[in-house]
BALO-197209 format. One record per residue: residue number from 1; residue in three letters; x, y, z of N, C-alpha, C in turn. Coordinates in steps of 0.05 Angstrom, whole numbers, plus 5000, padded with zeros to 4 digits. Each point is the difference from the previous one (the first is absolute). Layout:
% BALO-197209
NUM:Ala:X:Y:Z:X:Y:Z:X:Y:Z
...
% end
This chain:
% BALO-197209
1:Met:9668:6139:0911:4974:5008:4988:4978:4993:5019
2:His:4981:5017:5004:4978:4996:5018:4978:4984:4986
3:Pro:4985:4983:5015:4978:4985:4988:4978:5020:4990
4:Arg:4985:4991:4981:4978:5016:4989:4974:4984:5004
5:His:4978:5015:5003:4974:4988:5005:4980:5010:4981
6:Glu:4981:4982:4993:4979:5007:4981:4976:5010:5015
7:Tyr:4987:5021:4988:4976:5012:5011:4979:4999:4979
8:Val:4974:4999:5008:4978:4999:4981:4978:5019:5009
9:Leu:4986:5011:4980:4976:5016:5005:4979:4991:4980
10:Thr:4977:4993:5010:4977:4993:4983:4987:5026:4992
11:Leu:5000:5006:4974:4988:5024:4989:4970:4997:4995
12:Ala:4992:4976:4992:4971:4996:4993:4983:5006:5024
13:Gly:4983:5019:4998:4981:5007:5022:5013:5018:5021
14:Ser:5025:5006:4998:5013:5017:5020:4995:5030:4994
15:Ala:4998:5015:5021:4997:5029:4997:5028:5012:5004
16:Ile:5011:5010:4979:5026:5013:5001:4995:5029:5008
17:Pro:5012:5009:5022:4995:5027:5009:5008:5021:4980
18:Asp:4985:5022:4999:5007:5022:4982:5028:5010:5008
19:Ala:5015:5008:4980:5026:5011:5006:4998:5027:5014
20:Ala:5019:5004:5018:5001:5026:5013:5005:5021:4979
21:Arg:4994:5024:5007:5004:5023:4982:5030:5004:4996
22:Leu:5008:5004:4975:5028:5005:4994:5009:5027:5010
23:Gln:5024:5001:5009:5012:5026:5008:5001:5018:4976
24:Glu:4998:5026:5004:5002:5019:4979:5028:4997:4986
25:Gly:4999:5001:4974:5025:4997:4984:5006:4971:4992
26:Leu:4984:4981:5009:5004:4972:4992:4978:4992:4980
27:Ala:5008:4984:4981:4982:4990:4980:5001:4969:5000
28:Met:4978:4987:4996:4999:4971:4998:4993:4992:4972
29:Arg:5014:4980:4989:4994:4990:4974:5010:4971:4997
30:Thr:4993:4987:4979:5010:4973:4995:5028:5002:4987
31:Val:5014:4978:5001:5027:4998:4990:5001:5000:4970
32:Asp:5021:5011:4989:5004:5001:4971:5029:4993:4994
33:Pro:5006:4987:4977:5027:4993:4994:5020:5024:5000
34:Ala:4989:5024:4995:5018:5024:5001:5010:5005:5029
35:Asp:4989:4986:5020:5008:5003:5027:5024:4983:5008
36:Leu:5012:4987:4981:5022:4981:5006:5022:5012:5017
37:Met:5013:5021:4991:5022:5011:5015:4991:5013:5027
38:Pro:4979:5015:5000:4991:5011:5026:4992:4977:5020
39:Leu:4989:4979:4989:4992:4977:5017:5025:4986:5011
40:Ala:5020:4996:4983:5025:4988:5010:5012:5017:5022
41:Asp:5000:5026:4996:5011:5018:5020:4984:4998:5026
42:Leu:4974:5000:4999:4983:4997:5023:5006:4973:5015
43:Met:5001:4979:4984:5004:4973:5012:5027:4999:5016
44:Leu:5021:5010:4987:5026:4999:5014:4999:5018:5025
45:Asp:4989:5024:4998:4998:5018:5023:4984:4987:5022
46:Ala:4978:4987:4993:4982:4988:5020:5013:4976:5015
47:Tyr:5015:4984:4985:5012:4976:5012:5026:5004:5015
48:Arg:5014:5021:4993:5026:5005:5013:4996:5001:5030
49:Asn:5017:4987:5015:4999:5000:5030:4975:4987:5012
50:Thr:4988:4981:4986:4978:4985:5011:5008:4971:5002
51:Ile:4983:4983:5012:5005:4972:5003:5002:4986:4973
52:Asp:4988:5011:4980:5000:4987:4973:5023:5010:4982
53:Tyr:5015:5019:5009:5022:5010:4984:5024:4981:5001
54:Glu:5009:4992:4976:5022:4981:4998:5023:5013:4984
55:Gly:5004:5026:5002:5022:5013:4986:4995:5006:4971
56:Glu:4975:5000:4991:4994:5005:4972:5010:5027:4991
57:Ser:5007:5002:4975:5009:5025:4988:4977:5012:4983
58:Met:5005:5023:4989:4980:5012:4981:4997:4982:4976
59:Ala:5021:4988:4990:4998:4981:4978:4981:4977:5007
60:Asp:5002:4989:5024:4983:4979:5009:4971:5009:5001
61:Ala:4995:5024:5010:4973:5011:5001:4988:5004:4973
62:Val:5016:5009:4981:4991:5004:4972:4993:4973:4988
63:Thr:5016:4979:5005:4995:4973:4990:4973:4990:5011
64:Glu:4996:5005:5026:4975:4991:5013:4976:5015:4988
65:Ala:5002:5026:4996:4978:5015:4988:4996:4991:4971
66:Gln:5021:4995:4985:4997:4990:4973:4985:4974:5000
67:Arg:5006:4982:5018:4987:4974:5002:4970:5004:5006
68:Tyr:4993:5019:5017:4973:5006:5006:4984:5009:4975
69:Phe:5013:5017:4983:4987:5011:4977:5001:4982:4975
70:Ser:5017:4980:5001:5004:4983:4976:4976:4982:4994
71:Ser:4989:5002:4977:4978:4982:4992:5010:4972:4996
72:Ala:5026:4997:4996:5012:4973:4997:5007:4987:5027
73:Ala:4997:5014:5022:5006:4989:5026:4981:4978:5007
74:Glu:5008:4983:5018:4983:4978:5009:4975:5011:5014
75:Glu:5004:5020:5016:4977:5013:5013:5001:5030:4996
76:Pro:4992:5010:4976:5001:5029:4995:4981:5015:5018
77:Gly:5007:5025:5006:4983:5016:5017:4972:5004:4990
78:Leu:4982:5003:5019:4972:5007:4994:4998:5030:5002
79:Leu:5008:5014:4979:5002:5029:5001:4975:5014:5007
80:Gly:4977:4991:4990:4975:5013:5006:4989:4995:5028
81:Arg:5014:4984:5015:4992:4994:5028:5022:5009:5019
82:Ser:5022:5011:4990:5022:5009:5016:4999:5031:5002
83:Val:5006:5010:5023:4995:5029:5006:5026:5014:5008
84:Leu:5002:5025:4991:5022:5017:5007:4989:5025:5014
85:Leu:5014:5011:5019:4995:5026:5011:5024:5017:4995
86:Ala:4995:5023:4987:5023:5017:4992:4995:5029:5008
87:Ala:5022:5013:5006:5001:5029:5005:5015:5011:4976
88:Gly:4985:5011:4981:5012:5009:4975:5011:4975:4985
89:Ala:5025:5001:4992:5012:4978:4986:5013:4980:5018
90:Thr:5000:5005:5026:5014:4983:5019:4980:4980:5013
91:Leu:5005:4974:4995:4983:4980:5012:5006:4998:5030
92:Gln:4979:4999:5016:5002:4999:5029:4993:4972:5011
93:Cys:4982:4986:4986:4991:4975:5010:4989:4984:4976
94:Ala:5001:4973:5002:4989:4983:4979:4990:4974:5012
95:Cys:4979:4990:4988:4990:4973:5006:4999:4986:4973
96:Leu:5017:4980:4997:5003:4986:4975:4989:4972:5002
97:Val:4982:4993:4982:4986:4975:5000:5008:4984:4974
98:Gln:5003:4974:5003:5005:4983:4977:4986:4974:5004
99:Pro:4997:4984:4978:4987:4974:5003:5018:4981:5016
100:Trp:4988:4981:5014:5015:4979:5013:4989:4974:4991
101:Pro:5011:4989:4978:4989:4976:4988:4999:4976:5020
102:Leu:5019:4998:5018:5000:4978:5019:4975:5000:5017
103:Arg:4989:5023:5007:4976:5002:5016:4976:5007:4984
104:Gln:5004:5006:4974:4978:5007:4982:4984:5025:5010
105:Cys:5015:5019:5009:4988:5025:5009:5022:5022:4999
106:Pro:4992:5025:5003:5020:5021:5001:5017:5000:5025
107:Leu:5024:5011:4998:5019:5003:5022:5007:5029:5002
108:Val:4997:5011:5024:5010:5027:5006:5030:4996:5003
109:Ala:5015:5006:4979:5029:4994:4999:5016:5021:5016
110:Tyr:4991:5025:4999:5015:5022:5013:4981:5021:5010
111:Val:5005:5009:5024:4989:5025:5010:5024:5015:5011
112:Val:5007:5022:4986:5024:5014:5007:4995:5030:5003
113:Cys:5013:5012:5019:4997:5029:5005:5028:5011:5005
114:Arg:5004:5024:4991:5025:5014:5007:5002:5003:5030
115:Pro:5024:4999:5011:5003:5003:5029:4987:5026:5011
116:Ala:5003:5021:4985:4988:5026:5009:4970:5000:4999
117:Ser:4988:4981:4985:4971:4999:4997:4987:4979:5018
118:Lys:5016:4985:5015:4989:4979:5017:4985:5012:5024
119:Arg:4981:4984:5011:4984:5008:5023:4981:5023:4995
120:Gln:4992:5002:4974:4981:5020:4992:4974:4988:4988
121:Gly:4999:4973:5001:4976:4986:4990:5001:4995:4970
122:Leu:5021:5007:4987:5001:4997:4970:4999:4971:4992
123:Ala:5014:4982:5014:4999:4972:4993:4972:4989:5003
124:Ser:4986:5008:5021:4972:4991:5003:4982:5009:4978
125:Ile:5004:5025:4991:4984:5011:4978:5006:4985:4974
126:Ala:5025:4996:4994:5008:4986:4975:4990:4971:5000
127:Leu:5004:4986:5023:4991:4972:5002:4969:4999:4997
128:Ala:4986:5017:5014:4970:4999:4998:4990:5005:4972
129:Gln:5013:5019:4986:4992:5005:4972:5005:4976:4982
130:Ser:5023:4987:5003:5006:4976:4984:4980:4978:5007
131:Leu:4993:4997:5025:4981:4979:5007:4972:5006:4988
132:Arg:4992:5026:5000:4975:5007:4987:5000:4994:4970
133:Leu:5023:5006:4987:5002:4995:4972:4999:4970:4994
134:Leu:5013:4984:5016:4999:4971:4997:4972:4990:5004
135:Gln:4986:5010:5020:4973:4991:5006:4981:5007:4977
136:Arg:5003:5025:4989:4984:5008:4977:5004:4983:4976
137:His:5023:4988:4997:5006:4983:4977:4995:4970:5006
138:Gly:4985:4995:5022:4990:4973:5005:5019:4982:5015
139:Cys:5021:5010:5011:5019:4983:5015:4988:4992:5026
140:Gly:5000:4974:5006:4988:4989:5024:5019:5001:5024
141:Glu:5026:4998:4995:5019:5001:5022:5026:5011:4990
142:Val:5016:5010:5019:5026:5011:4994:5019:4990:5022
143:Arg:5025:4997:4992:5020:4991:5019:5023:5020:5002
144:Ala:5016:4996:5021:5025:5015:5004:5020:4982:5014
145:Val:5025:5005:4997:5021:4985:5014:5017:5021:5014
146:Ile:5003:4997:5027:5013:5020:5016:5023:4987:5016
147:Thr:5022:5013:5000:5023:4991:5016:4994:5002:5029
148:Glu:5005:4978:5015:4996:5000:5029:5017:5022:5012
149:Gly:4988:5017:5017:5014:5022:5012:4996:5026:4986
150:Asn:4987:5000:4977:4994:5025:4986:4974:5011:5012
151:Val:5004:5011:5024:4977:5008:5016:4982:5020:4985
152:Pro:5011:5021:4987:4982:5018:4985:4982:4986:4980
153:Ser:5011:4981:4985:4984:4985:4980:4980:4982:5014
154:Glu:5009:4986:5021:4981:4983:5015:4976:5016:5010
155:Arg:5005:5023:5011:4979:5017:5010:4982:5011:4978
156:Leu:5012:5009:4978:4985:5010:4977:4981:4979:4990
157:Phe:5009:4977:4994:4983:4979:4989:4980:4990:5020
158:Ser:5007:4998:5025:4981:4992:5021:4977:5021:5001
159:Arg:5006:5025:5000:4979:5021:5001:4982:4999:4976
160:Ala:5011:4991:4977:4984:4998:4975:4983:4974:5000
161:Gly:5003:4983:5020:4983:4976:5002:5014:4974:4991
162:Phe:5025:5002:4992:5015:4976:4993:5004:4983:5025
163:Arg:5001:4974:4996:5007:4982:5023:5024:4982:4991
164:Arg:5017:4996:5019:5024:4983:4995:4991:4971:5000
165:Leu:5009:4986:4979:4994:4972:4998:5019:4983:5017
166:Ala:4990:4979:5011:5017:4982:5016:5020:4986:4982
167:Val:5023:4995:5011:5021:4986:4984:4992:4971:4998
168:Ala:5001:4991:4975:4991:4972:4994:5023:4980:5006
% end
């Protein structure tokens, strides 16, 4: 297993860039519990063949999505601050945010895109919208944890203004 690193972005007083214009046929909206199965499918498709893939099955992805939506979970998802990009009924990208009690701030838990939708700016759009929603709701900072060597995520979060924290 690769080491993971914590990243931070101060939202208070930061100017979050406006999202790029969505491609025709894509819609952006916040996450809803009815998205459970499409989200599990997106997550599995996005992680397969990446540095973070550990052989998970569809059942594992469904369990993870259920945990995100469960109000009984230790860190249930912040649905109103989490964003989906969809082409019709098919989810193409998601930015999922949840509380992080250890740091007393939100955590960007997942930014996932279908392989066919990568390198089109969708992750940047979804992340920027989630950051704007967090900022509007008074969040002063947000964190992320990224696997070392996950270059696409390292670049995405760096472009959004996150900085990697030194290992203590």
